[in-house]
PAVEX-992002 format. One line per 2 residues: number of its first residue (from 1); their letters; for each residue y, x, z of N, C-alpha, C, O. Coordinates in steps of 0.001 Angstrom, whole numbers, padded with zeros to 6 digits. Layout:
BEGIN
NUM	A	Y/X/Z/Y/X/Z/Y/X/Z/Y/X/Z | ...;
This chain:
BEGIN
1	MN	058178/105408/065078/057222/105750/064023/057891/106636/062990/058887/106239/062384 | 057359/107828/062781/057889/108725/061763/057504/108195/060383/056354/107822/060153;
3	GG	058481/108162/059461/058180/107703/058117/057804/106242/058049/057237/105798/057051 | 058105/105484/059089/057812/104061/059059/056393/103692/059429/056002/102538/059255;
5	QS	055603/104635/059936/054234/104309/060309/053738/105248/061395/054328/106298/061649 | 052652/104853/062026/052020/105710/063023/050524/105477/063021/050043/104412/062633;
7	YV	049794/106494/063463/048332/106418/063601/047974/107285/064798/048194/108496/064780 | 047424/106666/065838/047141/107404/067067/045705/107123/067502/045325/105974/067731;
9	ER	044920/108183/067609/043538/108086/068061/043437/108398/069550/044291/109070/070128 | 042372/107890/070145/042022/108288/071492/040519/108149/071667/039879/107459/070874;
11	PP	039933/108784/072682/038495/108618/072911/038198/107185/073333/039082/106500/073848 | 036963/106719/073124/036606/105374/073567/036466/105314/075085/036463/106347/075755;
13	VP	036352/104104/075622/036080/103958/077050/034727/104594/077338/033869/104618/076455 | 034507/105116/078560/033290/105874/078854/031983/105167/078502/031053/105817/078025;
15	LL	031885/103857/078723/030641/103155/078444/030270/103165/076963/029109/102948/076616 | 031233/103412/076098/030969/103416/074661/030809/104815/074084/030621/104966/072877;
17	TG	030879/105827/074919/030888/107206/074412/029682/107516/073532/029824/108200/072518 | 028515/107033/073894/027326/107312/073100/027245/106523/071809/026405/106817/070959;
19	WV	028096/105534/071646/028060/104645/070483/029279/104805/069575/029183/104601/068364 | 030401/105163/070144/031680/105221/069422/032257/106621/069551/032251/107200/070637;
21	SV	032756/107170/068447/033333/108519/068491/034818/108494/068793/035320/109373/069494 | 035538/107491/068272/036988/107459/068443/037484/106036/068199/036863/105268/067464;
23	VW	038608/105698/068823/039268/104412/068579/040722/104704/068218/041220/105796/068494 | 041410/103733/067599/042773/104031/067190/043607/102769/067005/043099/101655/066875;
25	TQ	044918/103007/067000/045895/101994/066594/046687/102562/065416/046929/103767/065334 | 047082/101678/064518/047848/102096/063348/048880/101027/063047/048576/099834/063055;
27	QI	050095/101459/062782/051175/100521/062497/051940/100967/061251/052269/102143/061097 | 052215/100017/060373/053031/100249/059187/054332/099482/059393/054313/098263/059561;
29	GP	055448/100179/059382/056734/099535/059640/057053/098456/058612/056628/098555/057461 | 057793/097428/059013/058139/096341/058077/058894/096817/056848/058772/096223/055776;
31	AA	059677/097887/056993/060460/098377/055863/059774/099523/055122/060323/100064/054162 | 058580/099889/055567/057868/101001/054933/057216/100554/053632/057049/099361/053380;
33	AP	056853/101529/052816/056098/101225/051602/054651/100903/051974/054189/101322/053036 | 053929/100173/051133/052499/099976/051377/051809/101333/051530/052102/102279/050799;
35	YV	050895/101409/052486/050252/102691/052794/048841/102717/052226/048050/101800/052446 | 048537/103784/051490/047199/103959/050923/046325/104677/051950/046522/105859/052234;
37	QR	045363/103947/052497/044456/104484/053507/043235/105075/052805/042579/104398/052014 | 042932/106350/053099/041768/107005/052515/040634/106972/053545/040676/107703/054534;
39	NL	039636/106142/053321/038491/106054/054215/037396/106978/053698/036888/106795/052591 | 037036/107973/054508/036095/109003/054075/034723/108799/054709/034624/108263/055813;
41	PH	033668/109222/054021/032326/109132/054596/032191/110030/055828/032618/111185/055818 | 031591/109482/056890/031316/110285/058086/029963/109942/058698/029640/110393/059797;
43	GG	029182/109149/057990/027836/108823/058452/027746/107572/059298/026654/107030/059471 | 028869/107094/059835/028870/105918/060688/029598/104749/060049/029866/104748/058848;
45	ME	029915/103751/060871/030614/102558/060419/031960/102472/061122/032194/103163/062114 | 032846/101623/060607/034138/101401/061250/034391/099907/061369/034220/099152/060412;
47	LT	034797/099501/062548/035180/098114/062819/036693/098094/062985/037227/098724/063898 | 037381/097377/062111/038845/097362/062127/039352/095929/062096/038670/095016/061631;
49	CV	040559/095757/062599/041181/094433/062558/042685/094591/062357/043375/095170/063196 | 043182/094075/061242/044625/093907/061077/044996/092695/061919/044525/091590/061650;
51	LG	045828/092883/062926/046121/091805/063864/046700/090597/063131/047643/090713/062348 | 046111/089443/063406/046455/088233/062678/045436/087877/061616/045498/086799/061025;
53	ER	044488/088789/061367/043418/088547/060405/042063/088672/061102/042001/088991/062289 | 040992/088423/060374/039661/088548/060938/039205/090007/060891/039505/090713/059928;
55	PR	038481/090470/061920/037980/091847/061898/037031/092070/060725/036351/091155/060261 | 037009/093311/060264/036140/093682/059152/035322/094894/059543/035808/095806/060211;
57	LT	034081/094887/059119/033192/096013/059357/032961/096734/058038/032481/096141/057073 | 033306/098018/058003/033023/098861/056846/031739/099608/057125/031670/100406/058060;
59	GP	030724/099356/056323/029438/100006/056520/029501/101488/056215/030542/101987/055787 | 028408/102199/056428/028393/103639/056135/028788/103895/054677/028224/103301/053758;
61	LS	029755/104776/054481/030255/105062/053139/029539/106264/052539/029274/107247/053231 | 029229/106180/051260/028677/107329/050545/029734/108010/049689/029480/109062/049101;
63	ML	030928/107407/049619/032011/107944/048792/033345/107485/049367/033398/106648/050268 | 034409/108044/048832/035755/107659/049233/035997/106179/048964/035588/105649/047931;
65	SL	036672/105514/049909/037081/104122/049730/038571/104026/050040/039014/104444/051109 | 039340/103478/049106/040782/103331/049285/041116/101915/049742/040507/100942/049297;
67	EI	042093/101821/050637/042519/100540/051172/044045/100541/051258/044638/101550/051638 | 044676/099448/050917/046129/099336/050975/046513/098549/052217/046079/097410/052395;
69	LA	047328/099154/053081/047846/098475/054264/049275/098039/053975/050117/098851/053593 | 049538/096754/054160/050823/096181/053789/051898/096516/054815/051579/096725/055986;
71	PG	053160/096572/054405/054257/096749/055368/054192/095689/056462/053940/094513/056198 | 054423/096131/057695/054373/095234/058831/053006/095088/059458/052872/094423/060485;
73	AT	051973/095697/058864/050612/095556/059390/050434/096384/060659/050925/097508/060760 | 049732/095813/061608/049294/096534/062802/047775/096426/062856/047219/095331/062772;
75	LV	047123/097547/062994/045664/097604/062894/045089/098306/064105/045665/099280/064590 | 043957/097824/064599/043196/098517/065627/041808/098798/065060/041291/098025/064253;
77	GV	041213/099902/065485/039934/100277/064893/039038/101044/065833/039482/101656/066805 | 037750/100988/065507/036700/101667/066259/035786/102346/065255/035301/101703/064325;
79	RL	035546/103641/065432/034622/104374/064554/033292/104561/065291/033221/105267/066297 | 032259/103928/064781/030953/104025/065408/030223/105263/064923/030372/105682/063775;
81	RP	029442/105834/065805/028660/107007/065447/027530/106617/064496/027140/105450/064459 | 026997/107566/063730/025843/107253/062883/024685/106726/063722/024437/107206/064828;
83	GT	023985/105740/063186/022799/105229/063858/023059/104203/064933/022197/103985/065784 | 024223/103558/064929/024571/102618/066006/024755/101188/065507/025372/100378/066199;
85	AA	024239/100860/064332/024428/099517/063776/023849/098437/064688/024317/097299/064672 | 022833/098784/065484/022202/097786/066362/023186/097215/067380/023002/096093/067853;
87	LL	024227/097972/067720/025219/097474/068670/025875/096205/068149/026277/095347/068934 | 025984/096080/066837/026603/094908/066226/025559/093927/065702/025900/092932/065062;
89	GL	024292/094209/065975/023226/093334/065515/023006/093393/064020/022615/092399/063409 | 023254/094558/063419/023201/094696/061976/022282/095835/061564/021786/096584/062405;
91	SA	022059/095957/060259/021212/097002/059687/022065/097945/058856/022737/097503/057924 | 022052/099229/059171/022868/100192/058437/022516/100255/056949/023432/100250/056127;
93	PE	021227/100314/056556/020938/100407/055119/021489/099242/054312/021847/099415/053147 | 021562/098051/054914/022066/096884/054192/023587/096886/054051/024143/096079/053307;
95	LV	024257/097790/054763/025718/097800/054774/026324/098997/054066/027548/099125/054031 | 025516/099876/053501/026051/101072/052850/027025/100669/051742/026686/099896/050846;
97	DR	028245/101211/051824/029309/100971/050840/029703/099491/050737/030142/099030/049683 | 029542/098760/051836/029949/097350/051859/030958/097118/052981/031003/097859/053964;
99	QV	031759/096080/052812/032664/095646/053871/032438/094156/054091/032440/093376/053139 | 032242/093761/055354/031953/092369/055686/032826/091937/056859/033281/092769/057644;
101	EW	033053/090642/056972/033746/090118/058146/032811/090189/059355/031604/089981/059237 | 033395/090488/060522/032629/090498/061779/033534/089868/062825/034387/090536/063410;
103	NP	033340/088582/063052/034291/087827/063860/033568/086939/064875/033749/085721/064866 | 032740/087542/065760/032010/086720/066725/032948/086049/067720/033885/086666/068225;
105	DH	032681/084778/067990/033456/084030/068990/034960/084133/068741/035746/084261/069680 | 035353/084075/067463/036782/084095/067102/037482/085343/067649/038591/085269/068179;
107	LG	036810/086491/067506/037358/087744/068020/038741/088030/067436/039640/088444/068168 | 038927/087816/066129/040211/088109/065509/041348/087319/066130/042436/087851/066350;
109	ER	041094/086048/066411/042107/085222/067039/042439/085727/068436/043601/085716/068843 | 041424/086167/069169/041651/086688/070520/042445/087986/070488/043310/088208/071336;
111	LA	042157/088846/069511/042901/090101/069405/044366/089841/069050/045256/090544/069527 | 044612/088839/068219/045981/088541/067807/046845/088081/068977/048067/088212/068927;
113	LA	046225/087540/070037/046973/087057/071195/047300/088168/072198/048018/087924/073167 | 046791/089372/071984/047064/090474/072915/048550/090819/072903/049197/090710/071862;
115	PS	049098/091232/074041/050535/091495/074117/050991/092771/073423/052190/092960/073214 | 050066/093648/073063/050435/094904/072409/049237/095409/071619/048114/094966/071860;
117	PE	049453/096342/070664/048321/096923/069940/047322/097606/070878/046112/097531/070666 | 047840/098271/071916/046946/098954/072853/046074/097950/073597/044892/098202/073827;
119	AA	046655/096813/073974/045878/095772/074648/044839/095177/073701/043722/094875/074121 | 045193/095008/072440/044237/094500/071458/043068/095471/071304/041914/095050/071212;
121	LD	043369/096770/071276/042311/097763/071171/041411/097732/072405/040192/097845/072284 | 041996/097583/073579/041196/097467/074792/040277/096244/074723/039120/096308/075140;
123	NL	040792/095142/074199/039982/093930/074076/038830/094120/073090/037727/093615/073300 | 039104/094851/072019/038055/095125/071039/036945/095964/071662/035762/095704/071444;
125	QH	037332/096964/072432/036315/097780/073105/035542/096955/074134/034332/097123/074288 | 036241/096069/074833/035583/095199/075812/034520/094335/075130/033453/094099/075697;
127	EL	034806/093870/073934/033833/093086/073177/032571/093891/072927/031467/093360/073052 | 032712/095155/072578/031551/095999/072306/030793/096340/073583/029562/096356/073589;
129	VG	031513/096610/074652/030856/096895/075939/029996/095707/076348/028899/095889/076877 | 030483/094499/076109/029736/093305/076481/028444/093130/075711/027589/092343/076114;
131	RL	028285/093850/074609/027074/093740/073806/026014/094770/074184/024875/094685/073725 | 026380/095736/075013/025463/096837/075313/024167/096362/075965/023090/096849/075621;
133	AD	024258/095421/076898/023074/095000/077643/022015/094389/076740/020825/094493/077038 | 022412/093758/075651/021464/093095/074752/021116/093940/073525/020399/093480/072637;
135	TP	021622/095170/073474/021363/096031/072321/020048/096771/072498/019851/097421/073524 | 019137/096692/071526/017863/097415/071654/018065/098920/071696/019051/099442/071176;
137	AR	017130/099604/072315/017211/101064/072416/017181/101691/071029/016489/101215/070129 | 017938/102760/070877/017956/103453/069596/016706/104306/069406/016059/104705/070375;
139	DP	016382/104575/068166/015268/105466/067856/015529/106805/068536/016561/107423/068276 | 014627/107275/069401/014875/108529/070137/014962/109757/069247/015406/110814/069694;
141	LI	014544/109632/067998/014643/110770/067090/016075/111027/066643/016431/112165/066337 | 016908/109976/066602/018204/110074/065939/019179/110968/066705/019930/111721/066085;
143	GP	019185/110903/068029/020085/111765/068789/019855/113241/068510/020803/113937/068147 | 018618/113756/068668/018358/115160/068339/018615/115482/066872/019075/116577/066547;
145	LL	018319/114529/065979/018568/114749/064560/020051/114975/064299/020423/115925/063610 | 020903/114104/064845/022342/114239/064641/022871/115524/065266/023735/116185/064689;
147	HH	022366/115879/066427/022795/117137/067057/022473/118323/066150/023294/119223/065981 | 021296/118318/065579/020855/119429/064743/021682/119530/063457/021857/120621/062915;
149	LQ	022192/118385/062967/022931/118375/061711/024436/118532/061880/025165/118541/060889 | 024913/118654/063107/026346/118812/063340/026847/120142/062765/026070/121087/062624;
151	PW	028134/120218/062436/028688/121490/061955/028463/122615/062963/028500/122404/064175 | 028231/123797/062439/028085/125026/063206/026791/125103/064023/026653/125974/064882;
153	QD	025854/124206/063762/024527/124392/064334/023756/125371/063455/024026/125478/062258 | 022808/126076/064037/022121/127131/063303/021010/126621/062383/020580/127336/061479;
155	GT	020543/125387/062609/019415/124882/061846/019790/124423/060451/020967/124359/060097 | 018775/124107/059666/018941/123580/058322/018138/122295/058208/017298/121996/059056;
157	VG	018406/121542/057151/017656/120303/056945/016174/120606/056782/015324/119860/057267 | 015868/121706/056097/014472/122061/055884/013718/122366/057161/012495/122235/057206;
159	AL	014436/122772/058206/013777/123124/059469/013597/121927/060398/012988/122058/061460 | 014117/120765/060013/014086/119615/060905/012673/119196/061283/012431/118796/062422;
161	RE	011747/119281/060353/010380/118837/060647/009779/119617/061805/009138/119048/062689 | 009996/120934/061790/009437/121754/062868/010201/121559/064165/009594/121511/065234;
163	VL	011516/121448/064092/012326/121298/065299/012051/119965/065986/011998/119896/067214 | 011876/118908/065198/011725/117567/065742/010270/117108/065801/009987/116007/066274;
165	YV	009339/117950/065321/007904/117635/065381/007599/116307/064692/006993/115408/065274 | 008033/116210/063445/007848/114982/062696/007616/115343/061236/008121/116360/060759;
167	SE	006852/114515/060522/006600/114785/059116/007847/114520/058284/008736/113780/058704 | 007906/115126/057107/009070/114932/056235/009228/113465/055849/010344/112948/055808;
169	RQ	008115/112798/055566/008171/111389/055174/008693/110514/056310/009536/109642/056095 | 008182/110755/057534/008624/109961/058670/010081/110252/059016/010831/109346/059381;
171	LR	010480/111523/058900/011866/111906/059173/012812/111175/058236/013826/110630/058673 | 012491/111161/056964/013345/110489/055986/013400/108989/056259/014474/108387/056230;
173	RR	012241/108388/056523/012182/106942/056752/013001/106531/057967/013744/105550/057916 | 012870/107273/059051/013583/106904/060278/015072/107185/060179/015880/106445/060741;
175	CL	015446/108239/059474/016869/108542/059283/017520/107480/058404/018629/107032/058696 | 016847/107076/057341/017363/106027/056478/017512/104701/057234/018510/103998/057081;
177	AA	016513/104374/058042/016545/103109/058777/017698/103070/059773/018321/102026/059962 | 017981/104193/060404/019005/104223/061450/020414/104378/060900/021352/103784/061432;
179	TG	020576/105171/059839/021918/105517/059364/022245/105021/057967/023416/104938/057595 | 021220/104690/057187/021439/104318/055794/021386/105486/054838/021516/105298/053628;
181	FA	021195/106707/055360/021201/107902/054527/019992/108788/054826/019445/108764/055929 | 019589/109565/053828/018565/110582/054018/019167/111761/054783/020387/111930/054786;
183	PK	018328/112582/055435/018862/113697/056231/019776/114641/055449/020787/115097/055983 | 019440/114936/054208/020257/115874/053435/021652/115308/053189/022645/116025/053304;
185	TL	021726/114025/052852/023026/113391/052627/023836/113336/053913/025038/113599/053910 | 023173/112992/055014/023856/112938/056304/024381/114310/056704/025481/114425/057245;
187	HM	023599/115345/056440/024033/116705/056753/025287/117073/055969/026205/117686/056513 | 025328/116701/054697/026509/116975/053870/027743/116323/054470/028806/116941/054530;
189	ML	027609/115071/054916/028751/114353/055487/029213/114976/056791/030413/115132/057014 | 028277/115333/057650/028643/115904/058948/029250/117295/058781/030176/117654/059507;
191	RF	028744/118075/057841/029349/119385/057580/030778/119216/057080/031663/119991/057443 | 031004/118199/056242/032358/117951/055751/033281/117528/056878/034476/117820/056836;
193	QG	032749/116841/057895/033560/116505/059060/034038/117783/059764/035124/117805/060341 | 033237/118831/059715/033674/120111/060256/034870/120653/059490/035816/121167/060087;
195	FL	034826/120539/058163/035978/120977/057358/037212/120151/057691/038303/120702/057836 | 037052/118833/057814/038191/117986/058157/038777/118377/059505/039995/118375/059682;
197	AV	037911/118712/060453/038387/119075/061793/039251/120328/061750/040343/120347/062318 | 038771/121377/061081/039562/122615/061039/040818/122424/060191/041848/123040/060464;
199	AQ	040741/121562/059152/041927/121295/058326/042987/120567/059134/044165/120922/059080 | 042575/119546/059886/043537/118790/060681/044148/119653/061771/045337/119533/062063;
201	QA	043350/120517/062372/043901/121417/063386/044904/122386/062760/045978/122613/063318 | 044561/122953/061610/045458/123908/060953/046783/123255/060593/047844/123842/060806;
203	VA	046728/122047/060051/047958/121345/059675/048773/121016/060916/049995/121165/060912 | 048106/120570/061981/048815/120229/063215/049496/121437/063830/050507/121304/064519;
205	EG	048937/122624/063578/049474/123835/064200/050454/124594/063317/050996/125614/063742 | 050697/124112/062082/051694/124872/061332/051705/124719/059840/052409/125474/059169;
207	GV	050978/123800/059284/051081/123582/057851/049835/123947/057092/048816/124315/057678 | 049922/123842/055763/048772/124048/054894/048436/125530/054792/049278/126328/054382;
209	PG	047205/125908/055162/046816/127321/055035/046499/127685/053585/046409/126812/052722 | 046332/128990/053327/046150/129472/051971/044706/129558/051523/043793/129132/052230;
211	ED	044509/130128/050315/043178/130209/049722/042242/131087/050543/041057/130772/050653 | 042730/132168/051117/041873/133020/051937/041300/132234/053114/040144/132419/053493;
213	WL	042113/131368/053679/041655/130525/054790/040526/129618/054333/039530/129469/055042 | 040661/129008/053160/039620/128130/052639/038316/128878/052426/037243/128347/052711;
215	AR	038396/130096/051933/037189/130887/051713/036487/131189/053034/035261/131114/053117 | 037258/131529/054063/036669/131821/055380/036023/130575/055978/034939/130647/056558;
217	VA	036691/129433/055835/036159/128183/056385/034872/127799/055660/033906/127376/056295 | 034852/127942/054342/033645/127615/053581/032468/128444/054070/031370/127919/054255;
219	DD	032688/129730/054277/031615/130601/054760/031203/130231/056184/030014/130213/056500 | 032165/129939/057030/031893/129612/058430/031059/128338/058559/030210/128232/059444;
221	LG	031307/127370/057670/030604/126094/057747/029269/126095/057005/028541/125103/057047 | 028942/127187/056334/027654/127273/055661/027631/126800/054226/026556/126600/053661;
223	YA	028814/126615/053612/028839/126325/052184/028435/127581/051411/028647/128701/051875 | 027854/127383/050233/027420/128530/049440/028601/129422/049082/028484/130647/049080;
225	DQ	029738/128802/048780/030963/129534/048472/032120/128536/048480/031930/127358/048783 | 033314/129014/048146/034477/128147/048174/034378/127037/047125/034858/125925/047346;
227	SH	033757/127341/045986/033589/126323/044953/032701/125184/045443/032927/124020/045113 | 031695/125532/046230/030820/124504/046821/031630/123556/047707/031454/122339/047651;
229	LH	032510/124121/048520/033382/123303/049359/034272/122413/048507/034439/121232/048811 | 034846/122964/047444/035713/122175/046571/034951/120990/045982/035463/119871/045957;
231	RE	033720/121234/045505/032942/120162/044872/032643/119046/045872/032757/117866/045541 | 032265/119416/047081/031936/118388/048063/033195/117665/048543/033128/116489/048903;
233	CV	034325/118340/048552/035579/117686/048914/035950/116648/047846/036396/115550/048180 | 035769/116985/046582/036023/116018/045509/035076/114833/045640/035483/113684/045471;
235	RL	033815/115117/045941/032817/114050/046043/033106/113104/047211/032956/111890/047073 | 033514/113646/048348/033647/112842/049560/035078/112389/049841/035285/111372/050503;
237	AG	036071/113137/049342/037468/112794/049627/038286/112497/048386/039437/112073/048491 | 037704/112716/047203/038400/112382/045969/039387/113418/045486/040063/113205/044479;
239	LP	039487/114559/046197/040438/115607/045835/039811/116977/046059/038956/117114/046934 | 040211/117999/045294/039797/119366/045625/040326/119749/047011/041286/119155/047504;
241	AR	039702/120727/047619/040029/121083/049007/041508/121406/049184/042132/120950/050142 | 042069/122186/048274/043479/122576/048409/044385/121347/048336/045311/121209/049135;
243	AY	044120/120455/047380/044930/119239/047247/044744/118339/048453/045683/117674/048887 | 043530/118316/048996/043296/117456/050152/044077/117963/051371/044581/117162/052159;
245	LG	044176/119273/051526/044978/119823/052617/046425/119344/052517/047049/119011/053525 | 046952/119313/051291/048310/118813/051110/048429/117347/051477/049438/116926/052042;
247	AV	047386/116553/051154/047403/115133/051500/047358/114943/053008/048015/114051/053544 | 046579/115786/053701/046511/115720/055160/047874/116042/055764/048335/115359/056678;
249	ES	048514/117090/055244/049825/117465/055772/050835/116340/055569/051624/116040/056466 | 050812/115720/054393/051754/114647/054109/051533/113449/055025/052497/112876/055534;
251	AC	050271/113061/055242/049964/111904/056080/050290/112180/057540/050911/111353/058208 | 049874/113333/058033/050066/113624/059456/051533/113853/059801/051946/113648/060942;
253	AC	052319/114279/058811/053734/114521/059074/054499/113229/059337/055603/113254/059881 | 053901/112085/058943/054628/110822/059131/054065/110032/060305/054130/108802/060314;
255	GH	053518/110722/061287/053162/110056/062534/051693/109857/062783/051312/108855/063388 | 050843/110773/062341/049408/110645/062560/048933/111635/063626/049368/112786/063658;
257	DH	048053/111179/064479/047453/112036/065498/045944/111855/065438/045424/110824/065864 | 045231/112863/064904/043785/112813/064748/043061/113667/065785/041867/113929/065641;
259	SA	043755/114097/066809/043159/115067/067730/041909/114544/068426/041006/115328/068716 | 041829/113255/068700/040637/112719/069362/039406/112847/068481/038285/112859/068988;
261	SY	039596/112942/067167/038475/113159/066249/038103/114630/066162/036930/114986/066281 | 039106/115493/065951/038747/116856/065624/038514/117757/066829/037788/118745/066715;
263	VP	039098/117454/067962/038907/118326/069123/037443/118389/069563/036948/119491/069802 | 036721/117264/069685/035300/117366/070066/034461/118136/069057/033537/118853/069442;
265	IL	034770/117998/067765/034016/118740/066751/034277/120227/066887/033346/121028/066807 | 035533/120609/067091/035863/122026/067229/035337/122606/068533/035115/123813/068633;
267	RS	035138/121756/069527/034576/122247/070791/033159/122797/070583/032772/123788/071202 | 032401/122147/069713/031043/122640/069439/031090/123982/068733/030214/124824/068933;
269	RA	032104/124184/067912/032268/125487/067255/032593/126565/068276/032036/127661/068223 | 033501/126257/069217/033863/127227/070248/032676/127565/071130/032508/128714/071538;
271	ER	031849/126565/071426/030680/126815/072283/029684/127730/071583/029039/128555/072230 | 029552/127589/070262/028628/128465/069549/029142/129897/069522/028387/130848/069723;
273	VG	030447/130033/069270/031048/131371/069249/030953/132019/070618/030666/133209/070748 | 031211/131179/071670/031174/131710/073027/029809/132142/073471/029645/132609/074598;
C-alpha cells in the first residue's frame, strides 16, 4: 500500500451490472494517519462495510459528506446506480443525505469471517445477487431518463418530456420516487461525474492539468463557462475545481485506482466523438 493505504475498484459481477456501477476494497494501514474520505454525490447509494462492523447504507447524497477511516480499517463497498433502492427493499427519497445500518441475516458478521478483503467483497455481491429474484421491476422510464442525462449526451433536461413522451409533472414525480432527486438536480450530478472522470484520467496519466484544460473540459461537458464548473465543484465536492484536482492527485498518488468508475463514463464520450 502506497502511503499506508490503498483503494482499488473493479466492475461488479455480471448479474449486478444493471444495478451496481462499481465495487471496491479499501485498506488503511495500521501505522497510517486517519484517512478523510470524501463521499461525493453521484445520484445513487453506497453500501459499505468496515470489516468487523455492521454494514452501512449511505443514501443518495445532495452534498459532500466527509467520513474518517481509522488506521487499520479494511472496507468493502458497492456503489449502486441511481434508481436501484428497490434492490435493498428501501425508498430512495426517504434516504437522501442519510446513513443507516443494513445488516440482514448478520451480514456484517459473515463478511468479517471472509479470508481476505476480496473474498468479503465477493460475499457482499453474492448477498445482492440473492435479492434479485424478489426485487420488483424498476420504473421503465428511469433507464432512458438516466441515459439521456449522462455526460456528453446531446439532450437537455428541458427536452426530456418530448424524448420520453411524458408530462413534466409525471417526469418529476417518477424521477423523485426512483432516485430521490428531480431531473435537473440529477443531471447536475451526472454531469459532474463526467468532470470527475476526465479529472481522474488526467491525474492518472500525468498529474494536475492547467487552467486551459479546465476551460476546455467545462465547454465539452456543457457548463456555461469555467466559473460555472467551479461553482458546481464547490457545491458537490466542497472545493473549487483547481483545488479539487490537487486533492485527486494527492489521494490517487497514495494507492488509489478509480479506473473502473471513470473508464465506462469516458467510453460514452469516445462513442459520441466517434
